[in-house]
PLY file of the C-alpha trace (Angstrom):
ply
format ascii 1.0
element vertex 207
property float x
property float y
property float z
element edge 206
property int vertex1
property int vertex2
end_header
-20.37 17.70 25.24
-23.11 15.34 25.59
-24.88 16.77 22.48
-21.61 16.45 20.52
-21.31 12.90 21.85
-24.91 11.87 20.60
-24.25 13.61 17.38
-20.96 11.57 16.68
-22.81 8.21 17.76
-25.73 9.18 15.26
-23.27 10.01 12.52
-21.16 6.76 13.23
-24.32 4.42 13.09
-25.62 6.33 9.89
-22.34 5.52 8.03
-22.43 2.09 9.59
-25.97 1.54 8.27
-25.32 3.00 4.57
-21.85 0.96 4.42
-23.76 -2.38 5.05
-26.99 -1.68 3.03
-25.82 -2.71 -0.19
-21.91 -3.72 0.20
-20.69 -5.36 -1.83
-22.19 -5.01 -5.16
-21.14 -7.50 -7.45
-20.75 -5.91 -11.00
-19.80 -2.55 -9.18
-17.61 -0.45 -11.28
-15.89 2.42 -9.84
-13.67 5.21 -11.43
-11.03 6.97 -9.26
-7.99 8.92 -8.83
-4.90 8.28 -6.88
-1.43 9.40 -5.71
1.42 7.28 -5.36
4.74 7.19 -3.63
7.75 5.03 -4.91
10.17 4.22 -1.86
13.45 2.28 -1.22
14.26 1.50 -5.06
17.84 0.75 -6.38
18.23 4.48 -7.43
18.03 5.45 -3.56
15.36 8.25 -4.33
11.88 8.54 -3.48
9.31 9.60 -6.44
5.93 10.72 -6.05
3.11 10.60 -8.61
-0.50 10.82 -9.80
-2.70 8.44 -11.89
-6.14 6.98 -12.30
-7.94 3.67 -11.98
-11.05 2.01 -12.16
-12.19 -1.19 -10.09
-14.73 -3.77 -11.32
-15.96 -6.10 -8.38
-16.37 -9.77 -9.76
-17.64 -11.48 -6.61
-18.30 -10.87 -3.09
-14.84 -11.31 -1.99
-12.97 -10.50 -5.28
-12.46 -7.28 -6.71
-10.14 -6.12 -9.53
-8.07 -2.80 -10.03
-6.97 -1.63 -13.40
-4.44 1.57 -13.08
-2.02 3.77 -14.69
0.54 6.10 -12.91
3.00 8.66 -13.81
6.00 9.15 -11.16
8.79 11.32 -10.89
11.83 11.22 -8.88
14.46 14.04 -8.21
18.27 12.67 -8.32
19.91 14.82 -5.83
19.08 17.89 -8.24
21.53 16.22 -10.75
19.11 14.28 -12.89
15.68 13.04 -12.96
13.85 9.66 -13.29
10.23 9.46 -14.85
8.20 6.16 -14.44
5.20 5.22 -16.18
3.00 2.31 -15.01
0.10 0.62 -16.61
-1.54 -2.43 -14.90
-3.96 -4.44 -12.91
-4.38 -6.01 -9.56
-6.75 -8.50 -8.23
-7.95 -7.99 -4.55
-9.10 -10.70 -2.19
-11.07 -9.87 0.95
-10.53 -12.45 3.87
-12.99 -10.87 5.87
-16.72 -11.04 4.72
-17.35 -7.37 3.10
-20.00 -5.04 4.18
-18.22 -2.99 6.83
-17.08 0.39 6.80
-13.37 -0.71 6.78
-12.63 -3.68 4.17
-9.02 -4.74 4.39
-7.93 -7.09 1.27
-4.94 -8.94 0.09
-3.72 -7.91 -3.62
-1.37 -9.20 -6.17
-1.10 -8.35 -9.80
1.19 -7.23 -12.74
2.18 -4.12 -14.83
4.12 -2.91 -17.56
6.34 0.21 -17.27
8.34 2.61 -18.96
11.61 4.24 -17.09
13.67 7.39 -18.56
16.57 8.65 -16.57
17.74 12.22 -17.56
21.28 13.68 -16.50
21.68 17.37 -16.00
24.91 19.35 -16.95
24.22 22.21 -14.69
20.94 21.68 -13.03
18.66 22.44 -16.06
20.22 21.15 -19.29
19.74 17.77 -20.10
23.20 16.31 -21.13
22.24 12.47 -21.44
19.65 10.28 -20.94
18.50 6.46 -21.10
15.31 4.75 -21.16
13.77 0.99 -20.86
10.57 -0.84 -21.04
10.23 -3.68 -18.17
7.54 -5.99 -16.63
6.78 -6.28 -13.00
4.55 -8.49 -10.39
3.18 -6.86 -7.22
1.83 -8.22 -4.04
0.78 -6.25 -0.91
-2.29 -5.32 1.54
-4.81 -2.67 1.45
-8.04 -1.19 2.97
-11.03 0.32 1.63
-12.90 3.00 3.70
-16.38 3.33 2.75
-17.86 6.74 3.37
-20.89 6.35 1.54
-22.70 3.85 -0.86
-20.95 5.69 -3.80
-17.65 6.90 -2.65
-14.60 5.38 -0.92
-10.96 5.95 0.01
-8.25 3.19 -0.45
-4.85 2.76 0.92
-2.57 0.26 -0.13
1.35 -0.88 0.26
2.91 -3.25 -1.97
6.18 -4.53 -3.23
6.93 -4.31 -6.87
9.50 -6.54 -8.56
10.54 -5.25 -12.21
12.16 -7.36 -14.67
14.26 -5.43 -17.34
17.61 -3.75 -18.30
19.13 -1.88 -15.60
19.68 1.94 -15.54
22.19 2.59 -12.82
23.47 6.01 -11.77
26.25 7.09 -9.80
27.30 10.35 -8.11
31.16 11.39 -7.88
32.89 14.60 -7.31
34.79 16.23 -10.08
36.39 19.39 -10.00
34.75 20.25 -6.65
31.24 19.49 -8.12
28.92 16.57 -7.73
28.55 14.79 -11.11
25.84 12.22 -11.96
26.75 9.60 -14.52
25.61 6.35 -16.00
27.18 3.10 -14.94
28.22 0.96 -17.85
27.69 -3.09 -18.12
23.84 -2.84 -17.83
22.09 -6.21 -18.01
18.82 -7.60 -17.36
17.94 -8.21 -13.52
15.52 -7.47 -10.84
14.75 -4.07 -9.51
12.40 -3.78 -6.42
10.76 -0.99 -4.58
7.80 -0.19 -2.02
4.82 1.30 -3.59
2.14 3.18 -1.49
-1.10 4.12 -2.99
-3.79 6.54 -1.91
-6.94 6.80 -3.75
-10.58 7.87 -4.31
-13.36 6.05 -6.09
-16.55 6.86 -6.94
-19.35 4.25 -7.95
-20.26 4.95 -11.47
-22.57 1.77 -12.42
-23.95 -1.42 -11.51
-22.92 -3.64 -14.68
-24.83 -6.84 -13.29
0 1
1 2
2 3
3 4
4 5
5 6
6 7
7 8
8 9
9 10
10 11
11 12
12 13
13 14
14 15
15 16
16 17
17 18
18 19
19 20
20 21
21 22
22 23
23 24
24 25
25 26
26 27
27 28
28 29
29 30
30 31
31 32
32 33
33 34
34 35
35 36
36 37
37 38
38 39
39 40
40 41
41 42
42 43
43 44
44 45
45 46
46 47
47 48
48 49
49 50
50 51
51 52
52 53
53 54
54 55
55 56
56 57
57 58
58 59
59 60
60 61
61 62
62 63
63 64
64 65
65 66
66 67
67 68
68 69
69 70
70 71
71 72
72 73
73 74
74 75
75 76
76 77
77 78
78 79
79 80
80 81
81 82
82 83
83 84
84 85
85 86
86 87
87 88
88 89
89 90
90 91
91 92
92 93
93 94
94 95
95 96
96 97
97 98
98 99
99 100
100 101
101 102
102 103
103 104
104 105
105 106
106 107
107 108
108 109
109 110
110 111
111 112
112 113
113 114
114 115
115 116
116 117
117 118
118 119
119 120
120 121
121 122
122 123
123 124
124 125
125 126
126 127
127 128
128 129
129 130
130 131
131 132
132 133
133 134
134 135
135 136
136 137
137 138
138 139
139 140
140 141
141 142
142 143
143 144
144 145
145 146
146 147
147 148
148 149
149 150
150 151
151 152
152 153
153 154
154 155
155 156
156 157
157 158
158 159
159 160
160 161
161 162
162 163
163 164
164 165
165 166
166 167
167 168
168 169
169 170
170 171
171 172
172 173
173 174
174 175
175 176
176 177
177 178
178 179
179 180
180 181
181 182
182 183
183 184
184 185
185 186
186 187
187 188
188 189
189 190
190 191
191 192
192 193
193 194
194 195
195 196
196 197
197 198
198 199
199 200
200 201
201 202
202 203
203 204
204 205
205 206
């Protein structure tokens, strides 16, 4: 037990030393993969997706993130919603960076494409609608520096989209649940919580 405790202390000290050695690197370019979850949207469904990103640190306390996501939502097995995001965020570190754990505040903007497909018998597409929209986002996140080259990120942000509405409704018809589009679509705001887990690898120091 004592040997294990000594080993864990040495491991923590090693990680702590490595993380403080050269962090933060201004001009640091990172490439990463991410998995995303879209929650509490107006469609009342939760979506999961994957994507990619790269990060470029401009200043000691200012980092940037450029991302793309592909997300799908199952609408009660009666339809499918597909979202594609491409955008950017600015990350500000209120606490001086250089630690294993680096919390940050983020804000940004993205463009997205949404398509909703309705299935007639669970497999055959009977109707669909799509839209383009623009969104702003703001939230909180944390970077976990496991080495000088590898880190993990976790963030939660609220995204507010402005674009044409695509509203769906489920009703019972002849003993079966039917999904259909609601008419009267108009431009408006649509918001949802967006949670991202990422892994990033340093690939270059640009300056």
